[in-house]
Biopython code that builds the backbone (N, CA, C, O; Angstrom):
import numpy as np
from Bio.PDB.StructureBuilder import StructureBuilder

atoms = [
    (1, "MET", "N", (-75.476, 15.291, 12.484)),
    (1, "MET", "CA", (-75.010, 15.237, 11.109)),
    (1, "MET", "C", (-76.204, 14.959, 10.191)),
    (1, "MET", "O", (-76.923, 13.976, 10.370)),
    (2, "GLU", "N", (-76.396, 15.813, 9.240)),
    (2, "GLU", "CA", (-77.491, 15.652, 8.279)),
    (2, "GLU", "C", (-77.078, 14.648, 7.200)),
    (2, "GLU", "O", (-76.005, 14.770, 6.609)),
    (3, "ARG", "N", (-77.927, 13.668, 6.952)),
    (3, "ARG", "CA", (-77.674, 12.701, 5.876)),
    (3, "ARG", "C", (-78.055, 13.328, 4.544)),
    (3, "ARG", "O", (-79.139, 13.895, 4.404)),
    (4, "MET", "N", (-77.175, 13.225, 3.585)),
    (4, "MET", "CA", (-77.439, 13.744, 2.247)),
    (4, "MET", "C", (-78.030, 12.645, 1.357)),
    (4, "MET", "O", (-78.803, 12.927, 0.441)),
    (5, "LEU", "N", (-77.661, 11.406, 1.634)),
    (5, "LEU", "CA", (-78.042, 10.287, 0.778)),
    (5, "LEU", "C", (-78.973, 9.323, 1.496)),
    (5, "LEU", "O", (-78.802, 9.043, 2.682)),
    (6, "THR", "N", (-79.951, 8.822, 0.769)),
    (6, "THR", "CA", (-80.782, 7.745, 1.302)),
    (6, "THR", "C", (-80.002, 6.435, 1.160)),
    (6, "THR", "O", (-79.000, 6.382, 0.446)),
    (7, "ASP", "N", (-80.453, 5.399, 1.826)),
    (7, "ASP", "CA", (-79.804, 4.088, 1.693)),
    (7, "ASP", "C", (-79.878, 3.593, 0.254)),
    (7, "ASP", "O", (-78.942, 2.963, -0.237)),
    (8, "GLU", "N", (-80.985, 3.874, -0.419)),
    (8, "GLU", "CA", (-81.123, 3.456, -1.826)),
    (8, "GLU", "C", (-80.102, 4.173, -2.708)),
    (8, "GLU", "O", (-79.467, 3.546, -3.555)),
    (9, "GLN", "N", (-79.942, 5.471, -2.516)),
    (9, "GLN", "CA", (-78.955, 6.226, -3.297)),
    (9, "GLN", "C", (-77.548, 5.706, -3.023)),
    (9, "GLN", "O", (-76.758, 5.516, -3.948)),
    (10, "TRP", "N", (-77.239, 5.477, -1.753)),
    (10, "TRP", "CA", (-75.917, 4.964, -1.406)),
    (10, "TRP", "C", (-75.698, 3.592, -2.053)),
    (10, "TRP", "O", (-74.600, 3.302, -2.528)),
    (11, "GLY", "N", (-76.727, 2.756, -2.075)),
    (11, "GLY", "CA", (-76.613, 1.446, -2.705)),
    (11, "GLY", "C", (-76.295, 1.522, -4.187)),
    (11, "GLY", "O", (-75.666, 0.616, -4.734)),
    (12, "ARG", "N", (-76.720, 2.587, -4.839)),
    (12, "ARG", "CA", (-76.423, 2.778, -6.268)),
    (12, "ARG", "C", (-75.027, 3.366, -6.481)),
    (12, "ARG", "O", (-74.397, 3.119, -7.509)),
    (13, "ILE", "N", (-74.552, 4.131, -5.525)),
    (13, "ILE", "CA", (-73.259, 4.800, -5.649)),
    (13, "ILE", "C", (-72.102, 3.880, -5.267)),
    (13, "ILE", "O", (-71.094, 3.827, -5.971)),
    (14, "ALA", "N", (-72.239, 3.167, -4.172)),
    (14, "ALA", "CA", (-71.147, 2.377, -3.597)),
    (14, "ALA", "C", (-70.423, 1.466, -4.586)),
    (14, "ALA", "O", (-69.194, 1.405, -4.542)),
    (15, "PRO", "N", (-71.118, 0.754, -5.476)),
    (15, "PRO", "CA", (-70.399, -0.142, -6.397)),
    (15, "PRO", "C", (-69.450, 0.580, -7.358)),
    (15, "PRO", "O", (-68.575, -0.055, -7.947)),
    (16, "HIS", "N", (-69.607, 1.883, -7.525)),
    (16, "HIS", "CA", (-68.777, 2.627, -8.468)),
    (16, "HIS", "C", (-67.548, 3.247, -7.817)),
    (16, "HIS", "O", (-66.716, 3.848, -8.497)),
    (17, "LEU", "N", (-67.432, 3.102, -6.502)),
    (17, "LEU", "CA", (-66.276, 3.656, -5.803)),
    (17, "LEU", "C", (-65.128, 2.664, -5.848)),
    (17, "LEU", "O", (-65.360, 1.457, -5.914)),
    (18, "PRO", "N", (-63.887, 3.152, -5.813)),
    (18, "PRO", "CA", (-62.740, 2.239, -5.862)),
    (18, "PRO", "C", (-62.758, 1.281, -4.671)),
    (18, "PRO", "O", (-63.164, 1.657, -3.572)),
    (19, "PRO", "N", (-62.319, 0.047, -4.895)),
    (19, "PRO", "CA", (-62.304, -0.926, -3.795)),
    (19, "PRO", "C", (-61.231, -0.578, -2.760)),
    (19, "PRO", "O", (-60.263, 0.125, -3.050)),
    (20, "GLN", "N", (-61.431, -1.085, -1.568)),
    (20, "GLN", "CA", (-60.447, -0.926, -0.491)),
    (20, "GLN", "C", (-59.164, -1.639, -0.900)),
    (20, "GLN", "O", (-59.217, -2.750, -1.428)),
    (21, "LYS", "N", (-58.018, -1.020, -0.666)),
    (21, "LYS", "CA", (-56.742, -1.682, -0.962)),
    (21, "LYS", "C", (-56.559, -2.845, 0.002)),
    (21, "LYS", "O", (-56.880, -2.722, 1.184)),
    (22, "PRO", "N", (-56.046, -3.976, -0.487)),
    (22, "PRO", "CA", (-55.952, -5.162, 0.366)),
    (22, "PRO", "C", (-54.973, -5.021, 1.533)),
    (22, "PRO", "O", (-55.107, -5.717, 2.540)),
    (23, "ARG", "N", (-54.005, -4.136, 1.404)),
    (23, "ARG", "CA", (-53.008, -3.980, 2.470)),
    (23, "ARG", "C", (-53.075, -2.596, 3.064)),
    (23, "ARG", "O", (-53.704, -1.684, 2.528)),
    (24, "GLY", "N", (-52.409, -2.474, 4.182)),
    (24, "GLY", "CA", (-52.310, -1.160, 4.799)),
    (24, "GLY", "C", (-53.472, -0.857, 5.723)),
    (24, "GLY", "O", (-54.304, -1.710, 6.034)),
    (25, "ARG", "N", (-53.489, 0.369, 6.137)),
    (25, "ARG", "CA", (-54.513, 0.836, 7.070)),
    (25, "ARG", "C", (-55.882, 0.871, 6.397)),
    (25, "ARG", "O", (-55.998, 1.218, 5.222)),
    (26, "ARG", "N", (-56.892, 0.515, 7.138)),
    (26, "ARG", "CA", (-58.256, 0.508, 6.587)),
    (26, "ARG", "C", (-58.670, 1.929, 6.244)),
    (26, "ARG", "O", (-58.492, 2.854, 7.037)),
    (27, "ARG", "N", (-59.222, 2.085, 5.055)),
    (27, "ARG", "CA", (-59.662, 3.389, 4.581)),
    (27, "ARG", "C", (-60.882, 3.847, 5.375)),
    (27, "ARG", "O", (-61.740, 3.049, 5.751)),
    (28, "ALA", "N", (-60.932, 5.150, 5.617)),
    (28, "ALA", "CA", (-62.080, 5.729, 6.321)),
    (28, "ALA", "C", (-63.359, 5.453, 5.528)),
    (28, "ALA", "O", (-63.319, 5.253, 4.314)),
    (29, "ASP", "N", (-64.469, 5.447, 6.220)),
    (29, "ASP", "CA", (-65.767, 5.113, 5.647)),
    (29, "ASP", "C", (-66.096, 5.976, 4.422)),
    (29, "ASP", "O", (-66.129, 7.204, 4.506)),
    (30, "ASP", "N", (-66.337, 5.320, 3.293)),
    (30, "ASP", "CA", (-66.635, 6.026, 2.045)),
    (30, "ASP", "C", (-67.923, 6.828, 2.134)),
    (30, "ASP", "O", (-67.992, 7.951, 1.635)),
    (31, "ARG", "N", (-68.941, 6.260, 2.763)),
    (31, "ARG", "CA", (-70.224, 6.969, 2.815)),
    (31, "ARG", "C", (-70.093, 8.250, 3.636)),
    (31, "ARG", "O", (-70.576, 9.304, 3.223)),
    (32, "GLN", "N", (-69.450, 8.163, 4.782)),
    (32, "GLN", "CA", (-69.264, 9.338, 5.622)),
    (32, "GLN", "C", (-68.460, 10.404, 4.867)),
    (32, "GLN", "O", (-68.772, 11.593, 4.930)),
    (33, "THR", "N", (-67.434, 9.961, 4.163)),
    (33, "THR", "CA", (-66.598, 10.880, 3.399)),
    (33, "THR", "C", (-67.394, 11.532, 2.271)),
    (33, "THR", "O", (-67.310, 12.745, 2.076)),
    (34, "LEU", "N", (-68.162, 10.741, 1.530)),
    (34, "LEU", "CA", (-68.980, 11.294, 0.451)),
    (34, "LEU", "C", (-70.015, 12.267, 1.003)),
    (34, "LEU", "O", (-70.268, 13.313, 0.405)),
    (35, "GLU", "N", (-70.606, 11.928, 2.128)),
    (35, "GLU", "CA", (-71.577, 12.837, 2.748)),
    (35, "GLU", "C", (-70.906, 14.177, 3.073)),
    (35, "GLU", "O", (-71.509, 15.233, 2.882)),
    (36, "GLY", "N", (-69.669, 14.135, 3.559)),
    (36, "GLY", "CA", (-68.933, 15.366, 3.851)),
    (36, "GLY", "C", (-68.661, 16.176, 2.604)),
    (36, "GLY", "O", (-68.805, 17.398, 2.614)),
    (37, "ILE", "N", (-68.270, 15.512, 1.528)),
    (37, "ILE", "CA", (-68.030, 16.191, 0.252)),
    (37, "ILE", "C", (-69.321, 16.853, -0.224)),
    (37, "ILE", "O", (-69.315, 18.013, -0.635)),
    (38, "LEU", "N", (-70.421, 16.114, -0.165)),
    (38, "LEU", "CA", (-71.705, 16.660, -0.602)),
    (38, "LEU", "C", (-72.140, 17.834, 0.258)),
    (38, "LEU", "O", (-72.735, 18.786, -0.248)),
    (39, "TRP", "N", (-71.847, 17.776, 1.569)),
    (39, "TRP", "CA", (-72.215, 18.891, 2.454)),
    (39, "TRP", "C", (-71.506, 20.169, 2.017)),
    (39, "TRP", "O", (-72.123, 21.231, 1.936)),
    (40, "VAL", "N", (-70.216, 20.063, 1.739)),
    (40, "VAL", "CA", (-69.457, 21.248, 1.306)),
    (40, "VAL", "C", (-69.985, 21.758, -0.028)),
    (40, "VAL", "O", (-70.161, 22.964, -0.203)),
    (41, "LEU", "N", (-70.238, 20.856, -0.969)),
    (41, "LEU", "CA", (-70.724, 21.275, -2.283)),
    (41, "LEU", "C", (-72.122, 21.884, -2.198)),
    (41, "LEU", "O", (-72.420, 22.857, -2.890)),
    (42, "LYS", "N", (-72.967, 21.319, -1.359)),
    (42, "LYS", "CA", (-74.343, 21.811, -1.235)),
    (42, "LYS", "C", (-74.399, 23.174, -0.541)),
    (42, "LYS", "O", (-75.136, 24.064, -0.965)),
    (43, "THR", "N", (-73.618, 23.327, 0.523)),
    (43, "THR", "CA", (-73.688, 24.555, 1.302)),
    (43, "THR", "C", (-72.793, 25.667, 0.760)),
    (43, "THR", "O", (-73.017, 26.845, 1.041)),
    (44, "GLY", "N", (-71.781, 25.289, -0.019)),
    (44, "GLY", "CA", (-70.827, 26.287, -0.491)),
    (44, "GLY", "C", (-69.865, 26.724, 0.593)),
    (44, "GLY", "O", (-69.161, 27.723, 0.439)),
    (45, "SER", "N", (-69.829, 25.984, 1.686)),
    (45, "SER", "CA", (-68.954, 26.317, 2.811)),
    (45, "SER", "C", (-67.508, 25.949, 2.520)),
    (45, "SER", "O", (-67.212, 25.232, 1.565)),
    (46, "ARG", "N", (-66.628, 26.446, 3.350)),
    (46, "ARG", "CA", (-65.213, 26.110, 3.250)),
    (46, "ARG", "C", (-64.987, 24.747, 3.899)),
    (46, "ARG", "O", (-65.767, 24.324, 4.752)),
    (47, "TRP", "N", (-63.927, 24.068, 3.497)),
    (47, "TRP", "CA", (-63.605, 22.770, 4.087)),
    (47, "TRP", "C", (-63.401, 22.907, 5.594)),
    (47, "TRP", "O", (-63.749, 22.000, 6.350)),
    (48, "GLN", "N", (-62.840, 24.035, 6.036)),
    (48, "GLN", "CA", (-62.597, 24.254, 7.461)),
    (48, "GLN", "C", (-63.895, 24.230, 8.266)),
    (48, "GLN", "O", (-63.876, 23.942, 9.463)),
    (49, "ASP", "N", (-65.019, 24.528, 7.620)),
    (49, "ASP", "CA", (-66.304, 24.602, 8.309)),
    (49, "ASP", "C", (-67.071, 23.282, 8.320)),
    (49, "ASP", "O", (-68.191, 23.220, 8.827)),
    (50, "LEU", "N", (-66.477, 22.232, 7.764)),
    (50, "LEU", "CA", (-67.138, 20.925, 7.708)),
    (50, "LEU", "C", (-67.423, 20.416, 9.121)),
    (50, "LEU", "O", (-66.498, 20.308, 9.926)),
    (51, "PRO", "N", (-68.678, 20.102, 9.442)),
    (51, "PRO", "CA", (-68.987, 19.568, 10.780)),
    (51, "PRO", "C", (-68.237, 18.264, 11.051)),
    (51, "PRO", "O", (-68.034, 17.458, 10.143)),
    (52, "ARG", "N", (-67.835, 18.066, 12.282)),
    (52, "ARG", "CA", (-67.034, 16.893, 12.662)),
    (52, "ARG", "C", (-67.715, 15.568, 12.350)),
    (52, "ARG", "O", (-67.043, 14.559, 12.138)),
    (53, "GLY", "N", (-69.036, 15.563, 12.322)),
    (53, "GLY", "CA", (-69.764, 14.329, 12.056)),
    (53, "GLY", "C", (-69.476, 13.726, 10.690)),
    (53, "GLY", "O", (-69.746, 12.547, 10.461)),
    (54, "TYR", "N", (-68.936, 14.519, 9.793)),
    (54, "TYR", "CA", (-68.599, 14.025, 8.453)),
    (54, "TYR", "C", (-67.165, 13.525, 8.369)),
    (54, "TYR", "O", (-66.728, 13.068, 7.312)),
    (55, "GLY", "N", (-66.438, 13.608, 9.460)),
    (55, "GLY", "CA", (-65.057, 13.147, 9.454)),
    (55, "GLY", "C", (-64.092, 14.291, 9.202)),
    (55, "GLY", "O", (-64.445, 15.467, 9.300)),
    (56, "SER", "N", (-62.889, 13.920, 8.880)),
    (56, "SER", "CA", (-61.811, 14.880, 8.695)),
    (56, "SER", "C", (-62.000, 15.703, 7.422)),
    (56, "SER", "O", (-62.264, 15.156, 6.351)),
    (57, "LYS", "N", (-61.863, 17.022, 7.552)),
    (57, "LYS", "CA", (-61.968, 17.893, 6.375)),
    (57, "LYS", "C", (-60.848, 17.592, 5.389)),
    (57, "LYS", "O", (-61.048, 17.654, 4.176)),
    (58, "THR", "N", (-59.663, 17.265, 5.914)),
    (58, "THR", "CA", (-58.531, 16.932, 5.044)),
    (58, "THR", "C", (-58.823, 15.670, 4.250)),
    (58, "THR", "O", (-58.559, 15.604, 3.050)),
    (59, "ARG", "N", (-59.374, 14.665, 4.935)),
    (59, "ARG", "CA", (-59.698, 13.411, 4.256)),
    (59, "ARG", "C", (-60.754, 13.632, 3.171)),
    (59, "ARG", "O", (-60.617, 13.127, 2.057)),
    (60, "CYS", "N", (-61.794, 14.377, 3.492)),
    (60, "CYS", "CA", (-62.858, 14.621, 2.513)),
    (60, "CYS", "C", (-62.307, 15.352, 1.290)),
    (60, "CYS", "O", (-62.613, 14.982, 0.157)),
    (61, "HIS", "N", (-61.511, 16.365, 1.510)),
    (61, "HIS", "CA", (-60.942, 17.130, 0.388)),
    (61, "HIS", "C", (-60.000, 16.259, -0.444)),
    (61, "HIS", "O", (-60.039, 16.283, -1.674)),
    (62, "ARG", "N", (-59.158, 15.493, 0.243)),
    (62, "ARG", "CA", (-58.222, 14.618, -0.463)),
    (62, "ARG", "C", (-58.976, 13.567, -1.283)),
    (62, "ARG", "O", (-58.615, 13.294, -2.427)),
    (63, "ARG", "N", (-60.024, 12.978, -0.694)),
    (63, "ARG", "CA", (-60.795, 11.947, -1.407)),
    (63, "ARG", "C", (-61.519, 12.544, -2.611)),
    (63, "ARG", "O", (-61.633, 11.889, -3.646)),
    (64, "LEU", "N", (-62.009, 13.778, -2.489)),
    (64, "LEU", "CA", (-62.638, 14.458, -3.627)),
    (64, "LEU", "C", (-61.664, 14.514, -4.796)),
    (64, "LEU", "O", (-62.021, 14.189, -5.928)),
    (65, "LYS", "N", (-60.442, 14.926, -4.518)),
    (65, "LYS", "CA", (-59.429, 15.024, -5.579)),
    (65, "LYS", "C", (-59.031, 13.650, -6.110)),
    (65, "LYS", "O", (-58.883, 13.474, -7.319)),
    (66, "GLU", "N", (-58.855, 12.674, -5.216)),
    (66, "GLU", "CA", (-58.486, 11.318, -5.647)),
    (66, "GLU", "C", (-59.551, 10.738, -6.568)),
    (66, "GLU", "O", (-59.242, 10.181, -7.622)),
    (67, "TRP", "N", (-60.810, 10.875, -6.155)),
    (67, "TRP", "CA", (-61.890, 10.326, -6.969)),
    (67, "TRP", "C", (-61.987, 11.041, -8.309)),
    (67, "TRP", "O", (-62.356, 10.423, -9.307)),
    (68, "GLN", "N", (-61.669, 12.313, -8.351)),
    (68, "GLN", "CA", (-61.647, 13.032, -9.631)),
    (68, "GLN", "C", (-60.559, 12.447, -10.523)),
    (68, "GLN", "O", (-60.803, 12.165, -11.696)),
    (69, "GLU", "N", (-59.366, 12.264, -9.975)),
    (69, "GLU", "CA", (-58.245, 11.714, -10.751)),
    (69, "GLU", "C", (-58.528, 10.294, -11.224)),
    (69, "GLU", "O", (-58.064, 9.897, -12.293)),
    (70, "GLN", "N", (-59.280, 9.525, -10.445)),
    (70, "GLN", "CA", (-59.588, 8.134, -10.783)),
    (70, "GLN", "C", (-60.821, 7.999, -11.681)),
    (70, "GLN", "O", (-61.180, 6.889, -12.072)),
    (71, "GLY", "N", (-61.463, 9.108, -12.005)),
    (71, "GLY", "CA", (-62.620, 9.072, -12.888)),
    (71, "GLY", "C", (-63.913, 8.628, -12.222)),
    (71, "GLY", "O", (-64.872, 8.282, -12.911)),
    (72, "VAL", "N", (-63.955, 8.630, -10.894)),
    (72, "VAL", "CA", (-65.128, 8.160, -10.161)),
    (72, "VAL", "C", (-66.347, 9.021, -10.460)),
    (72, "VAL", "O", (-67.433, 8.489, -10.693)),
    (73, "TRP", "N", (-66.189, 10.334, -10.458)),
    (73, "TRP", "CA", (-67.342, 11.226, -10.665)),
    (73, "TRP", "C", (-67.932, 11.033, -12.056)),
    (73, "TRP", "O", (-69.152, 11.051, -12.221)),
    (74, "GLU", "N", (-67.076, 10.847, -13.055)),
    (74, "GLU", "CA", (-67.587, 10.634, -14.410)),
    (74, "GLU", "C", (-68.308, 9.291, -14.520)),
    (74, "GLU", "O", (-69.343, 9.193, -15.179)),
    (75, "ARG", "N", (-67.761, 8.252, -13.874)),
    (75, "ARG", "CA", (-68.437, 6.939, -13.884)),
    (75, "ARG", "C", (-69.805, 7.031, -13.223)),
    (75, "ARG", "O", (-70.776, 6.460, -13.718)),
    (76, "LEU", "N", (-69.885, 7.748, -12.109)),
    (76, "LEU", "CA", (-71.174, 7.918, -11.430)),
    (76, "LEU", "C", (-72.161, 8.655, -12.320)),
    (76, "LEU", "O", (-73.329, 8.277, -12.408)),
    (77, "TRP", "N", (-71.697, 9.697, -12.970)),
    (77, "TRP", "CA", (-72.552, 10.477, -13.865)),
    (77, "TRP", "C", (-73.109, 9.587, -14.972)),
    (77, "TRP", "O", (-74.308, 9.613, -15.249)),
    (78, "HIS", "N", (-72.231, 8.794, -15.611)),
    (78, "HIS", "CA", (-72.684, 7.897, -16.685)),
    (78, "HIS", "C", (-73.647, 6.838, -16.156)),
    (78, "HIS", "O", (-74.638, 6.513, -16.811)),
    (79, "ALA", "N", (-73.359, 6.301, -14.977)),
    (79, "ALA", "CA", (-74.232, 5.272, -14.401)),
    (79, "ALA", "C", (-75.622, 5.830, -14.122)),
    (79, "ALA", "O", (-76.623, 5.175, -14.411)),
    (80, "PHE", "N", (-75.689, 7.025, -13.567)),
    (80, "PHE", "CA", (-76.999, 7.607, -13.263)),
    (80, "PHE", "C", (-77.733, 8.012, -14.539)),
    (80, "PHE", "O", (-78.953, 7.868, -14.620)),
    (81, "LEU", "N", (-77.010, 8.513, -15.530)),
    (81, "LEU", "CA", (-77.657, 8.823, -16.813)),
    (81, "LEU", "C", (-78.212, 7.555, -17.454)),
    (81, "LEU", "O", (-79.314, 7.561, -18.000)),
    (82, "SER", "N", (-77.448, 6.478, -17.384)),
    (82, "SER", "CA", (-77.895, 5.201, -17.950)),
    (82, "SER", "C", (-79.154, 4.710, -17.245)),
    (82, "SER", "O", (-80.083, 4.234, -17.896)),
    (83, "THR", "N", (-79.191, 4.823, -15.926)),
    (83, "THR", "CA", (-80.364, 4.412, -15.150)),
    (83, "THR", "C", (-81.586, 5.230, -15.550)),
    (83, "THR", "O", (-82.672, 4.683, -15.742)),
    (84, "LEU", "N", (-81.402, 6.536, -15.676)),
    (84, "LEU", "CA", (-82.511, 7.399, -16.096)),
    (84, "LEU", "C", (-82.976, 7.063, -17.510)),
    (84, "LEU", "O", (-84.174, 7.054, -17.791)),
    (85, "ASP", "N", (-82.026, 6.789, -18.390)),
    (85, "ASP", "CA", (-82.367, 6.460, -19.770)),
    (85, "ASP", "C", (-83.158, 5.155, -19.840)),
    (85, "ASP", "O", (-84.151, 5.064, -20.562)),
    (86, "GLN", "N", (-82.718, 4.154, -19.091)),
    (86, "GLN", "CA", (-83.422, 2.867, -19.072)),
    (86, "GLN", "C", (-84.842, 3.006, -18.532)),
    (86, "GLN", "O", (-85.739, 2.260, -18.925)),
    (87, "ALA", "N", (-85.037, 3.953, -17.642)),
    (87, "ALA", "CA", (-86.361, 4.185, -17.074)),
    (87, "ALA", "C", (-87.203, 5.116, -17.945)),
    (87, "ALA", "O", (-88.341, 5.435, -17.601)),
    (88, "GLY", "N", (-86.634, 5.552, -19.083)),
    (88, "GLY", "CA", (-87.355, 6.443, -19.984)),
    (88, "GLY", "C", (-87.527, 7.852, -19.431)),
    (88, "GLY", "O", (-88.470, 8.559, -19.787)),
    (89, "ARG", "N", (-86.609, 8.250, -18.559)),
    (89, "ARG", "CA", (-86.756, 9.557, -17.916)),
    (89, "ARG", "C", (-85.825, 10.624, -18.484)),
    (89, "ARG", "O", (-85.819, 11.756, -18.001)),
    (90, "LEU", "N", (-85.037, 10.278, -19.506)),
    (90, "LEU", "CA", (-84.200, 11.281, -20.164)),
    (90, "LEU", "C", (-84.928, 11.798, -21.392)),
    (90, "LEU", "O", (-85.531, 11.031, -22.142)),
    (91, "GLN", "N", (-84.866, 13.070, -21.583)),
    (91, "GLN", "CA", (-85.505, 13.683, -22.746)),
    (91, "GLN", "C", (-84.421, 14.371, -23.569)),
    (91, "GLN", "O", (-84.172, 15.567, -23.418)),
    (92, "GLY", "N", (-83.784, 13.596, -24.439)),
    (92, "GLY", "CA", (-82.674, 14.097, -25.239)),
    (92, "GLY", "C", (-83.031, 15.284, -26.108)),
    (92, "GLY", "O", (-82.192, 16.144, -26.375)),
    (93, "GLU", "N", (-84.280, 15.330, -26.548)),
    (93, "GLU", "CA", (-84.694, 16.451, -27.403)),
    (93, "GLU", "C", (-84.751, 17.757, -26.622)),
    (93, "GLU", "O", (-84.806, 18.832, -27.219)),
    (94, "ARG", "N", (-84.738, 17.678, -25.306)),
    (94, "ARG", "CA", (-84.787, 18.891, -24.485)),
    (94, "ARG", "C", (-83.420, 19.233, -23.899)),
    (94, "ARG", "O", (-83.292, 20.205, -23.154)),
    (95, "ALA", "N", (-82.407, 18.449, -24.225)),
    (95, "ALA", "CA", (-81.064, 18.687, -23.690)),
    (95, "ALA", "C", (-80.398, 19.828, -24.442)),
    (95, "ALA", "O", (-80.688, 20.070, -25.613)),
    (96, "PHE", "N", (-79.514, 20.514, -23.762)),
    (96, "PHE", "CA", (-78.748, 21.571, -24.403)),
    (96, "PHE", "C", (-77.404, 21.707, -23.717)),
    (96, "PHE", "O", (-77.217, 21.272, -22.581)),
    (97, "MET", "N", (-76.492, 22.308, -24.415)),
    (97, "MET", "CA", (-75.165, 22.573, -23.870)),
    (97, "MET", "C", (-75.081, 24.047, -23.552)),
    (97, "MET", "O", (-75.678, 24.880, -24.233)),
    (98, "ASP", "N", (-74.346, 24.355, -22.528)),
    (98, "ASP", "CA", (-74.173, 25.737, -22.130)),
    (98, "ASP", "C", (-72.707, 25.937, -21.791)),
    (98, "ASP", "O", (-72.037, 25.018, -21.319)),
    (99, "ALA", "N", (-72.225, 27.115, -22.027)),
    (99, "ALA", "CA", (-70.839, 27.431, -21.692)),
    (99, "ALA", "C", (-70.758, 28.890, -21.301)),
    (99, "ALA", "O", (-71.538, 29.725, -21.758)),
    (100, "ILE", "N", (-69.802, 29.172, -20.451)),
    (100, "ILE", "CA", (-69.543, 30.542, -20.037)),
    (100, "ILE", "C", (-68.118, 30.864, -20.442)),
    (100, "ILE", "O", (-67.203, 30.075, -20.205)),
    (101, "PHE", "N", (-67.935, 32.003, -21.041)),
    (101, "PHE", "CA", (-66.608, 32.409, -21.475)),
    (101, "PHE", "C", (-66.194, 33.637, -20.682)),
    (101, "PHE", "O", (-66.851, 34.676, -20.737)),
    (102, "LEU", "N", (-65.111, 33.510, -19.954)),
    (102, "LEU", "CA", (-64.578, 34.597, -19.153)),
    (102, "LEU", "C", (-63.105, 34.763, -19.470)),
    (102, "LEU", "O", (-62.422, 33.784, -19.769)),
    (103, "PRO", "N", (-62.611, 35.981, -19.408)),
    (103, "PRO", "CA", (-61.173, 36.141, -19.615)),
    (103, "PRO", "C", (-60.401, 35.492, -18.467)),
    (103, "PRO", "O", (-60.844, 35.524, -17.319)),
    (104, "ALA", "N", (-59.276, 34.918, -18.772)),
    (104, "ALA", "CA", (-58.452, 34.281, -17.758)),
    (104, "ALA", "C", (-57.851, 35.327, -16.837)),
    (104, "ALA", "O", (-57.546, 36.440, -17.266)),
    (105, "LYS", "N", (-57.683, 34.972, -15.579)),
    (105, "LYS", "CA", (-57.029, 35.905, -14.662)),
    (105, "LYS", "C", (-55.631, 36.203, -15.166)),
    (105, "LYS", "O", (-54.914, 35.311, -15.620)),
    (106, "LYS", "N", (-55.267, 37.426, -15.084)),
    (106, "LYS", "CA", (-53.973, 37.904, -15.539)),
    (106, "LYS", "C", (-53.745, 37.552, -17.004)),
    (106, "LYS", "O", (-52.610, 37.558, -17.481)),
    (107, "GLY", "N", (-54.823, 37.247, -17.713)),
    (107, "GLY", "CA", (-54.708, 36.884, -19.112)),
    (107, "GLY", "C", (-54.762, 38.129, -19.995)),
    (107, "GLY", "O", (-55.180, 39.207, -19.573)),
    (108, "GLU", "N", (-54.340, 37.940, -21.185)),
    (108, "GLU", "CA", (-54.333, 39.035, -22.141)),
    (108, "GLU", "C", (-55.711, 39.180, -22.762)),
    (108, "GLU", "O", (-56.305, 38.190, -23.189)),
    (109, "ARG", "N", (-56.226, 40.398, -22.818)),
    (109, "ARG", "CA", (-57.513, 40.639, -23.482)),
    (109, "ARG", "C", (-57.288, 40.766, -24.968)),
    (109, "ARG", "O", (-56.321, 41.385, -25.413)),
    (110, "ARG", "N", (-58.174, 40.186, -25.721)),
    (110, "ARG", "CA", (-58.041, 40.272, -27.194)),
    (110, "ARG", "C", (-59.250, 40.920, -27.764)),
    (110, "ARG", "O", (-59.344, 41.089, -28.980)),
]
sb = StructureBuilder()
sb.init_structure("model")
sb.init_model(0)
sb.init_chain("A")
sb.init_seg("    ")
for serial, (resi, resn, name, xyz) in enumerate(atoms, 1):
    if name == "N":
        sb.init_residue(resn, " ", resi, " ")
    sb.init_atom(name, np.array(xyz, "f"), 0.0, 1.0, " ", f" {name:<3s}", serial, name[0])
structure = sb.get_structure()
């Protein structure tokens, strides 16, 4: 299993993930699950092709959606932007917005 994250990166990410629920079955390892999510995103592979070392493909996919609904990805994005800004590594004058406009599937052309 290829590691996507260094220990330092994981140390910065872990505090922003939702805490373990106090009751019930213990949640599968967050780092292993995140590594699986990153593997799929990096390779562009299907969830079915996720190597076993990253855990269950169903769990990784479900956690991706749960974390999206809980705002985890946005919190991580803001935290990393804040870290870069504090280190003077953001160059706001060079930032830009980009958008792609495509007709919707089965949508009406205007």
